[in-house]
C-alpha positions in Angstrom: 21.6 0.5 32.9 22.1 1.1 29.1 19.0 1.0 27.2 18.4 0.3 23.3 15.0 0.6 22.2 14.2 -1.2 18.7 13.6 1.2 15.6 10.5 -0.7 14.8 8.8 -0.7 18.2 5.4 0.4 18.4 2.4 1.4 16.0 2.7 0.1 12.4 1.6 2.0 9.8 -2.1 0.9 9.5 -2.3 1.4 13.2 -1.0 4.9 13.1 -3.2 5.8 10.4 -6.1 4.3 12.0 -5.4 6.4 15.0 -4.7 9.5 13.1 -7.9 9.0 11.1 -10.0 8.9 14.5 -8.6 11.9 15.9 -9.2 13.7 12.6 -13.1 12.6 12.7 -13.0 13.8 16.3 -11.7 17.3 15.8 -14.3 17.4 12.9 -17.4 16.0 14.2 -17.0 15.7 17.9 -17.7 12.5 19.7 -18.0 8.8 18.1 -17.6 4.8 18.4 -15.6 2.3 17.3 -17.1 -1.1 17.1 -15.0 -3.0 19.4 -11.5 -1.7 20.6 -9.7 0.2 17.5 -7.0 -2.5 18.5 -5.9 -4.9 21.2 -4.3 -2.2 23.7 -6.0 -0.7 26.6 -3.6 2.4 26.8 -5.1 3.2 23.3 -8.8 2.4 24.0 -8.3 5.1 27.1 -6.5 7.7 24.9 -9.3 7.6 22.6 -12.0 7.7 25.1 -10.3 11.1 26.3 -11.0 12.1 22.8 -14.5 11.5 23.0 -14.2 8.2 21.1 -15.7 5.0 22.5 -15.7 1.5 21.9 -19.1 -0.7 21.4 -19.6 -4.1 20.8 -23.0 -3.8 18.8 -23.9 -1.4 16.0 -27.1 -0.4 18.1 -24.8 1.0 20.8 -23.1 3.4 18.7 -23.7 7.2 19.3 -22.4 10.4 18.1 -21.4 11.5 14.9 -19.6 8.4 13.4 -19.0 4.8 14.0 -15.5 3.2 12.9 -14.7 -0.5 11.6 -11.8 -1.3 13.5 -8.1 -2.2 12.2 -9.1 -6.2 12.4 -12.2 -5.6 10.3 -15.6 -7.0 10.0 -18.0 -9.4 8.1 -20.1 -8.2 5.2 -22.9 -8.8 7.7 -21.8 -6.4 9.9 -21.4 -3.9 7.1 -24.8 -4.4 6.4 -25.9 -3.9 9.7 -24.2 -0.6 10.1 -25.7 0.6 6.5 -29.0 0.5 8.4 -27.7 3.4 11.1 -29.3 6.7 10.4 -27.2 10.2 11.1 -24.2 8.3 11.6 -21.1 8.1 9.5 -19.3 5.1 8.7 -15.4 5.1 8.8 -13.8 1.9 7.3 -10.4 1.4 9.1 -9.7 -2.1 8.4 -5.9 -2.4 8.0 -5.1 -3.0 4.2 -3.2 -6.2 4.7 -6.3 -7.4 6.5 -8.9 -6.1 3.8 -6.5 -7.8 1.2 -7.0 -11.5 3.0 -10.7 -10.6 2.9 -10.6 -10.3 -0.9 -8.9 -13.4 -1.1 -11.3 -15.3 1.1 -14.3 -13.7 -0.7 -12.6 -14.6 -4.2 -12.0 -18.4 -3.1 -15.8 -18.7 -1.9 -17.0 -17.8 -5.4 -14.7 -20.4 -6.9 -16.3 -22.8 -4.4 -12.7 -23.9 -3.0 -12.5 -24.8 0.8 -10.7 -22.6 2.8 -8.6 -23.5 6.2 -7.8 -20.5 8.2 -4.4 -20.8 10.2 -5.3 -18.3 13.3 -7.4 -17.8 16.6 -11.0 -18.6 16.4 -12.0 -16.1 18.9 -9.9 -13.4 17.2 -12.2 -10.5 15.6 -9.9 -10.7 12.5 -10.6 -14.1 12.0 -14.3 -14.0 12.8 -14.7 -11.5 9.8 -13.0 -13.5 7.6 -14.8 -16.4 8.1 -17.6 -13.9 7.4 -15.9 -13.1 3.9 -15.7 -16.8 3.1 -19.2 -17.1 3.2 -19.1 -19.2 6.5 -17.8 -22.3 4.6 -14.3 -22.5 6.4 -12.0 -24.6 9.0 -10.1 -22.6 11.5 -6.9 -24.4 12.9 -4.8 -22.7 15.8 -2.1 -25.3 15.6 -0.1 -27.9 13.6 -1.9 -31.0 15.4 -5.3 -29.5 14.6 -4.2 -29.3 11.0 -2.8 -32.6 10.9 -6.0 -34.1 12.3 -8.1 -32.4 9.9 -9.7 -34.3 7.0 -9.5 -32.6 3.7 -9.6 -33.1 0.2 -8.8 -31.0 -3.1 -9.8 -28.2 -4.0 -8.4 -26.4 -0.7 -6.9 -23.2 0.0 -4.9 -22.0 3.0 -4.8 -18.3 4.4 -3.5 -17.0 7.9 -4.6 -14.6 10.4 -2.4 -11.6 9.7 -0.6 -11.8 13.2 0.2 -15.9 13.1 3.7 -16.9 14.1 5.9 -16.8 10.6 7.6 -19.9 11.7 4.3 -22.2 12.8 2.8 -20.7 9.4 5.5 -22.3 7.2 5.3 -25.4 9.0 1.7 -25.5 8.3 2.1 -24.6 4.7 4.4 -27.4 4.3 1.6 -29.9 6.3 -1.1 -28.9 4.2 0.8 -29.6 0.8 1.9 -32.8 2.3 -2.0 -33.7 3.0 -3.1 -32.1 -0.2 -0.8 -32.0 -3.1 -1.6 -29.0 -5.4 -3.4 -27.0 -2.6 -3.4 -23.7 -2.7 -1.1 -21.4 -0.3 -1.4 -17.8 0.5 1.1 -15.8 2.1 -1.1 -13.4 4.2 0.9 -12.5 7.1 1.7 -9.1 8.1 5.2 -8.4 7.5 5.6 -6.1 10.6 5.2 -8.7 12.8 8.5 -10.4 11.0 10.1 -6.8 10.9 9.7 -6.9 14.9 10.8 -10.3 15.0 13.8 -10.1 13.2 15.2 -7.0 15.0 14.5 -8.3 18.4 17.0 -11.3 17.2 19.4 -8.6 16.3 19.0 -6.7 19.4 19.0 -9.7 21.4 23.0 -10.0 20.1 23.5 -6.5 22.1 21.7 -6.9 25.3 21.5 -8.9 28.4 17.9 -9.0 28.7 14.6 -7.9 26.6 11.7 -5.7 27.6 8.6 -6.3 25.5 6.0 -3.6 25.9 2.2 -4.5 24.9 -1.2 -5.5 25.8 -1.9 -9.0 26.8 -4.8 -9.2 24.4 -2.6 -8.3 21.3 -1.6 -11.4 19.2 1.3 -9.9 17.7 2.6 -8.6 21.2 2.5 -12.3 22.1 4.3 -13.6 19.1 7.2 -11.1 19.5 7.3 -12.1 23.1 7.4 -15.7 22.5 10.1 -14.8 19.9 12.1 -13.0 22.4 11.9 -15.5 25.3 13.8 -18.1 23.1 16.7 -15.4 22.7 17.5 -13.9 25.9 15.6 -13.3 29.4 12.4 -11.3 28.7 9.6 -9.7 30.4 6.5 -8.5 29.0 4.4 -5.4 30.4 1.4 -3.7 29.2 2.6 -0.3 30.7 4.8 1.2 33.1 3.1 0.1 36.1 3.8 -3.6 35.4 7.5 -3.1 35.3 9.1 -5.6 37.9 12.1 -3.8 39.7 13.5 -7.3 40.5 14.0 -8.3 36.9 15.6 -4.8 36.2 17.6 -5.1 38.7 19.3 -8.6 37.3 20.8 -7.4 34.2 22.9 -4.6 33.3 22.0 -3.9 29.5 18.4 -4.0 28.2 16.5 -4.1 24.9 13.2 -2.6 24.8 10.6 -3.6 21.7 6.8 -3.5 21.0 4.2 -4.7 19.1 2.4 -3.2 16.6 -0.7 -1.8 18.6 1.4 -0.4 21.4 1.3 3.4 21.3 4.7 5.7 21.4 3.7 7.4 24.6 3.5 3.8 26.3 7.0 2.9 25.1 8.3 6.5 26.3 7.1 6.1 29.6 8.2 2.5 30.2 12.0 3.7 28.9 11.8 7.0 31.3 10.9 4.7 34.4 13.8 2.0 33.4 16.1 5.1 33.5 14.7 6.6 37.0 15.2 3.1 37.8 18.8 3.0 37.2 19.2 6.2 38.9 17.7 5.1 41.8 19.6 1.6 42.2 23.0 3.7 41.8 21.8 6.1 44.8 21.0 3.1 46.7 24.5 1.7 46.0 25.9 5.0 46.9 24.2 5.1 49.8 22.6 8.8 48.7 19.0 8.3 49.3 17.8 11.1 51.0 14.6 11.2 53.2 12.6 14.3 53.4 10.6 14.0 56.7 7.4 15.9 56.0 9.6 18.8 55.0 8.3 21.2 52.3 10.2 21.5 49.5 11.3 25.1 48.5 10.7 25.7 44.7 13.9 26.9 43.0 14.2 29.3 39.8 14.7 27.1 36.8 12.7 24.1 38.6 10.1 22.1 36.7 7.2 21.5 39.0 3.7 19.9 38.7 0.8 22.3 40.6 -3.0 22.4 40.4 -4.9 25.5 38.8 -6.9 27.7 41.6 -8.3 30.4 39.6 -8.1 31.5 36.0 -8.6 35.4 34.4 -8.4 36.8 31.1 -4.4 37.6 31.9 -3.2 35.2 34.6 -3.7 31.6 36.1 -2.8 31.1 39.6 -1.6 27.8 40.2 -1.2 26.0 43.4 2.7 24.6 43.9 2.6 24.1 47.6 4.5 27.4 48.3 2.9 29.7 50.6 1.3 31.5 48.0 -0.3 30.6 44.8 2.2 30.6 41.6 1.1 33.1 39.1 1.3 32.3 35.1 1.1 35.3 33.2 -0.7 34.9 29.8 2.6 35.7 28.0 4.0 32.5 29.2 1.5 30.7 27.6 1.5 29.7 23.8 -2.3 31.1 22.6 -3.7 30.2 19.4 -5.0 33.2 17.7 -8.5 34.0 18.9 -7.9 32.1 22.3 -7.2 33.1 25.9 -6.4 31.4 28.9 -9.9 30.2 30.0 -9.7 28.3 26.4 -6.7 26.0 28.0 -6.9 26.0 32.0 -9.9 25.3 34.2 -9.8 25.0 38.0 -8.6 21.6 39.2 -6.3 21.0 36.1 -3.0 19.6 36.6 -0.5 21.4 35.1 3.5 21.4 34.8 5.3 24.6 35.2 9.0 26.0 35.3 9.7 28.5 37.8 10.8 31.8 36.2 11.1 34.3 39.4 10.6 34.0 43.3 9.8 37.2 45.3 10.4 35.9 49.1 9.7 39.5 50.4 6.3 39.7 49.0 5.9 35.6 48.5 5.5 36.2 44.8 6.1 33.1 42.5 6.1 33.8 38.7 6.2 30.2 36.4 6.0 29.6 32.7 3.9 27.3 30.8 5.5 27.8 27.4 9.0 26.9 28.0 8.2 23.4 29.5 5.5 22.9 27.3 8.4 23.7 24.4 10.9 21.3 25.7 8.1 18.5 25.9 6.9 19.2 22.3 10.6 19.2 21.0 10.9 15.5 23.1 8.0 14.6 21.3 8.9 15.5 18.1 12.0 13.7 18.3 10.0 10.5 19.3 7.8 11.3 16.2 10.7 11.5 14.0 12.2 8.1 15.4 9.0 6.3 15.0 8.0 7.6 11.5 4.8 9.1 13.0 2.4 11.1 10.5 1.4 14.5 12.0 -0.7 17.2 11.1 -0.2 20.9 11.1 -1.3 24.4 9.7 0.6 25.9 6.9 1.6 29.5 8.8 3.7 31.2 6.3 4.4 30.8 2.3 8.0 31.8 1.0 9.6 31.0 -2.2 11.6 28.0 -0.8 9.0 26.4 0.6 6.2 26.4 3.4 6.3 27.1 7.0 4.0 24.9 9.6 2.9 25.7 13.2 4.0 22.3 15.2 2.6 23.8 18.5 4.1 24.9 21.5 5.9 28.0 19.4 7.7 25.6 17.2 8.1 26.1 13.5 9.0 23.5 10.8 10.1 23.9 7.3 9.0 22.0 4.3 11.1 22.7 1.3 9.3 23.1 -2.1 10.9 19.6 -3.2 9.1 18.0 -0.3 5.7 19.3 -0.9 4.4 17.1 -3.1 5.6 14.3 -5.7 4.7 16.4 -8.6 5.7 20.4 -9.4 3.7 22.8 -7.6 4.3 26.5 -9.1 2.8 28.4 -6.3 2.6 27.2 -2.5 -0.1 29.6 -1.8 -2.6 26.9 -2.3 -1.7 25.5 1.1 -2.0 28.9 2.9 -3.8 28.0 6.2 -4.7 24.7 5.2 -3.9 21.9 7.7 -1.7 19.1 5.9 -0.3 16.2 6.6 3.8 15.4 6.8 6.5 13.5 8.5 9.5 14.8 10.1 12.7 14.1 8.0 15.4 16.1 9.7 15.7 17.3 13.3 18.8 19.3 14.7 18.2 20.7 18.1 21.2 22.7 18.1 20.6 24.5 14.7 16.7 24.6 15.3 16.3 22.9 12.3 13.0 21.1 11.8 12.7 19.8 7.9 9.4 18.3 7.2 8.0 16.1 4.0 4.4 16.2 2.9 6.0 14.3 0.0 7.1 11.3 1.9 3.7 10.6 3.3 2.1 10.6 -0.3 4.8 8.2 -1.5 4.1 5.8 0.9 0.6 6.0 1.1 1.0 5.2 -2.7 2.6 2.1 -2.2 0.3 1.1 0.3 -2.5 1.8 -2.4 -0.8 0.2 -5.1 -0.4 -3.2 -2.7 -4.3 -2.9 -2.1 -4.9 -2.6 -6.0 -2.7 -5.2 -7.1 -4.2 -7.7 -4.8 -7.6 -6.7 -5.9 -7.0 -7.1 -9.4 -8.4 -10.5 -11.3 -6.7 -11.7 -14.3 -9.4 -12.1 -16.6 -11.6 -9.0 -15.2 -12.9 -6.2 -17.2 -12.0 -2.8 -15.7 -12.3 0.8 -16.6 -9.1 3.1 -16.7 -8.0 6.6 -18.1 -5.2 7.0 -20.7 -2.1 8.5 -18.7 0.7 8.1 -21.6 1.1 7.1 -24.7 4.5 5.7 -26.1 5.7 4.0 -29.5 5.3 0.7 -28.0 1.7 0.9 -26.4 -0.1 2.9 -23.5 -0.1 3.3 -20.0 -3.4 3.5 -18.3 -4.5 4.2 -14.8 -6.6 1.4 -13.2 -7.7 2.9 -9.7 -4.2 4.6 -9.0 -1.4 2.5 -10.5 -0.5 2.2 -13.9 -0.6 -0.8 -16.2 0.5 -1.4 -19.9 -1.4 -2.2 -23.1 0.8 -3.3 -25.3 0.5 -2.0 -29.3 -0.6 -5.7 -30.1 -3.4 -5.4 -27.5 -5.0 -2.5 -28.8 -7.0 -3.6 -31.7 -7.9 -6.5 -33.9 -6.7 -4.1 -36.5 -3.2 -3.5 -37.0 -2.3 0.0 -35.4 1.3 1.7 -36.9 1.2 3.9 -33.4 -1.2 4.0 -30.2 -1.7 7.6 -30.9 -4.0 6.8 -34.0 -6.7 5.0 -31.6 -6.1 6.5 -28.2 -5.4 10.3 -26.8 -4.7 11.0 -22.9 -7.4 11.3 -21.0 -9.7 8.7 -22.7 -11.9 6.8 -20.2 -11.6 2.9 -21.7 -12.7 -0.5 -21.1 -9.7 -2.9 -20.6 -9.4 -6.8 -19.9 -6.4 -7.5 -16.8 -4.0 -10.1 -19.2 -1.5 -10.5 -16.0 -0.8 -9.2 -12.5 3.0 -9.3 -11.1 2.7 -7.7 -7.7 6.6 -8.5 -7.0 7.4 -6.1 -9.9 4.4 -3.8 -9.9 3.3 -4.7 -13.2 0.0 -5.1 -14.9 -0.8 -6.1 -18.3 -3.9 -4.9 -19.9 -5.9 -5.5 -23.3 -8.3 -3.4 -25.3 -8.7 -5.9 -27.9 -10.0 -8.8 -25.4 -12.9 -6.6 -24.3 -14.1 -6.6 -28.0 -15.4 -9.4 -30.1 -13.0 -11.2 -32.3 -13.8 -10.5 -35.8 -12.5 -14.2 -36.7 -15.7 -15.5 -35.1 -17.6 -13.4 -37.7 -15.2 -13.9 -40.5 -15.6 -17.7 -40.8 -19.0 -17.4 -41.3 -18.9 -15.0 -43.9 -15.9 -16.0 -45.8 -15.3 -19.1 -47.6 -12.8 -20.8 -50.2 -12.9 -19.6 -53.6 -14.3 -16.4 -53.1 -13.2 -13.5 -54.8 -12.5 -10.3 -52.2 -11.2 -6.9 -52.0 -8.6 -6.3 -49.7 -5.8 -3.9 -48.8 -1.9 -4.6 -48.6 -0.9 -4.0 -45.2 2.7 -5.2 -45.6 5.1 -6.6 -47.7 7.8 -9.0 -46.6 10.1 -11.3 -48.8 8.1 -14.4 -49.3 4.9 -12.7 -49.8 2.2 -10.0 -49.0 -0.2 -9.5 -46.4 -3.6 -8.3 -47.3 -6.6 -7.0 -45.0 -9.8 -8.5 -46.4 -11.9 -7.3 -43.3 -10.9 -5.3 -40.2 -8.6 -6.8 -38.0 -8.5 -10.1 -40.4 -5.6 -10.4 -42.8 -4.5 -13.1 -45.2 -1.2 -13.8 -46.8 -0.9 -14.1 -50.9 2.7 -16.1 -51.0 5.0 -14.7 -53.5 4.3 -17.8 -55.9 0.5 -16.6 -55.8 1.0 -13.2 -57.1 1.9 -13.7 -60.7 2.2 -16.2 -63.3 5.3 -15.5 -63.6 8.5 -15.4 -61.3 8.5 -12.8 -58.6 11.7 -11.8 -57.0 10.0 -9.6 -54.6 6.4 -8.4 -53.9 7.2 -4.9 -54.1 7.8 -5.2 -57.9 3.9 -5.7 -58.2 2.5 -4.1 -55.2 2.4 -1.1 -52.7 1.5 -1.1 -49.1 -1.9 0.7 -48.6 -3.0 -0.5 -52.0 -6.6 -2.3 -52.9 -6.5 -5.5 -54.7 -8.6 -8.1 -55.5 -7.7 -11.4 -54.6 -9.1 -14.9 -54.3 -9.5 -17.1 -51.2 -7.5 -20.4 -51.6 -8.1 -21.7 -48.1 -9.1 -20.7 -44.4 -7.6 -22.1 -41.5 -10.0 -20.9 -38.2 -7.7 -22.9 -35.7 -4.6 -21.3 -36.8 -6.0 -17.9 -37.9 -4.7 -18.0 -41.1 -6.0 -17.2 -44.6 -3.9 -18.1 -47.8 -4.7 -15.6 -50.5 -4.0 -15.5 -54.6 -3.5 -12.5 -56.8 -3.1 -14.4 -60.1 -6.1 -16.8 -59.8 -8.2 -13.6 -59.1 -6.9 -12.2 -62.4 -7.6 -15.7 -64.0 -4.0 -15.8 -65.4 -2.9 -19.2 -65.3 0.1 -19.2 -67.4 1.9 -22.5 -68.6 4.7 -23.3 -66.8 7.2 -23.2 -70.1 5.7 -19.4 -71.0 6.8 -18.6 -67.4 10.2 -20.2 -67.6 10.9 -18.9 -70.9 9.9 -15.4 -69.7 12.1 -15.7 -66.9 14.9 -17.3 -69.0 15.0 -14.4 -71.4 18.4 -13.0 -69.4 19.4 -16.3 -69.1 18.9 -16.7 -65.6 16.5 -19.6 -65.0 15.9 -20.6 -61.3 13.8 -23.7 -59.9 11.3 -21.2 -59.0 11.1 -20.4 -62.5 10.4 -23.9 -63.6 8.4 -25.3 -60.6 6.7 -22.4 -58.7 3.3 -23.1 -59.8 3.7 -26.7 -58.5 4.2 -25.7 -54.9 1.1 -25.2 -53.0 0.5 -22.8 -50.1 1.0 -25.4 -47.7 4.4 -25.5 -49.3 5.3 -22.0 -48.1 9.1 -22.4 -46.7 9.7 -22.5 -42.9 11.1 -19.2 -42.8 7.5 -17.7 -43.1 6.6 -19.0 -39.7 9.7 -17.7 -38.3 9.8 -14.5 -39.9 6.1 -13.6 -38.6 7.1 -15.1 -35.2 10.1 -12.7 -35.2 8.2 -9.9 -36.3 5.9 -10.4 -33.2 8.6 -11.0 -31.0 10.3 -7.7 -31.6 7.1 -5.8 -31.5 6.6 -7.4 -28.0 9.9 -6.8 -26.8 9.9 -3.3 -27.9 7.7 -2.5 -25.0 10.0 -3.3 -22.7 9.3 -3.6 -19.0 6.6 -1.5 -17.5 7.7 1.5 -16.1 
């Protein structure tokens, strides 16, 4: 019976992170509670209960050191109730993807947009979403219910993260048909789709599919619905629900599991299927043996399960069904520093051991715990590698090339220096004797090679955090950030762990030659969000938009005909740009520089020079001011004189003869093109966000 296990079977990153966080809190603080089951899986509930973490239905029932919000999330009202608890730490384990949908619902509520949720009205995730939406929602669980819904614009459609992708795609089409211009949000968790896509691929290589997961799990139900449309399929919550008659019908099986299914349940199911395969072969070959009440004698090298009878400092006595109790010496148990056998074993405990030696004359059997524990631990680590599980271990030793981590049961893993962090670490001694989180990235049993990476965990969590930040940022909002890097074209600002770009044109209302003139690395500044592009991970920010527009003040202070002093900021072919107030520039056209023909403004002016000019015209809508140097000086020479002066060298142009006849509104079209071109080049020089 060949068995193929899907790569993405079992816990998603959100559930795995939540379980790890609870175990960490339990280890630090002792017992605690979760508000409702952490996930819809009974095996996980039992596992957490064994670690003194119980599920409660009401906040008032919470006990222990902490109370955790499960991955499905809760409403703001429930958070308020939890805040009233005394001496209990509140831990929010809401899945990041669910939290994103909650923020969308809250934002739609603020904009008074009607919300339609596609999902199960009784599912805790949907109950929480209704709270974030302010209770003004419609929940539909089918296309028929959506079709019958009487809705008008403005309306938005969101979905429970574990909804069926195909059904939600049809729901989006139906809503847009009913309300053209309705808002559609893609809020499905991609993990569900990943498993369904892998099931499609797996079905092409097997005869039947086994889906592992709880009957109460929505994502497991969606996965099973997908599988049974592909190949004969059965769904089991645990190993006890396997149907032998189903397994005997087919030859090659595929095994997959929902996002809330723990890896140990998948492992038990696969092992039972493999054992079933052996039993079938034995029956086919008529090699089934019956032991009619005979006591099986232990053999050297055999793995047996016994019950602890007595525990001393030096030995553990184990009843394995032999004539005498087996002896488990302390040397055959992996003991942590400062621990004794009594810290690990208690009478009546079940324990698995390997038989090392048998003295039939004395009736003495010596067994080992660490050899079997090591083998089991290696198998667990192999499974952890396949499932991408985040582990935690203590740094046992620091070496020049990296760090050595205790993996338990006498197994050590090595983390090369390049995989310790995303940044350069000059001295690894800061990690000595510290507990750190990591993933296994390479394992070679034959060579005893176990390579670990803390960097991989940091990178994955950074990606998750980027998704949360990008989803939370709202265009038009003002936030605080820290300057991380300065370039020629702008500054990169850290806004909650992700960098956004303030282009040089958005640094100030005044002209800035280089960002270093106004900013330094480490500065904390207020910025306005101009644009967010989640797919590209880009954020466009502005500093100047957080400040008053100088034009709103300038229009009240200046008027046509007024004489003012300004500084020459730029010289171009068609004139000179002059700053007359901070952040406000005007243009003195080349025809308004002097009463004679000027070939280029540089003949008269220099950048940075202060000059007196007369305001000819102010255009508030286009933010343009026309200036004149020659009228400020009071020189209004005759056309003939200008022409004569220019004609001394024998070259008379139309500009010489008629330059003063052209008003500022007759500035060549090239002016606007040049200005736009220069602005465009400045914008383009910024490139994309790094």
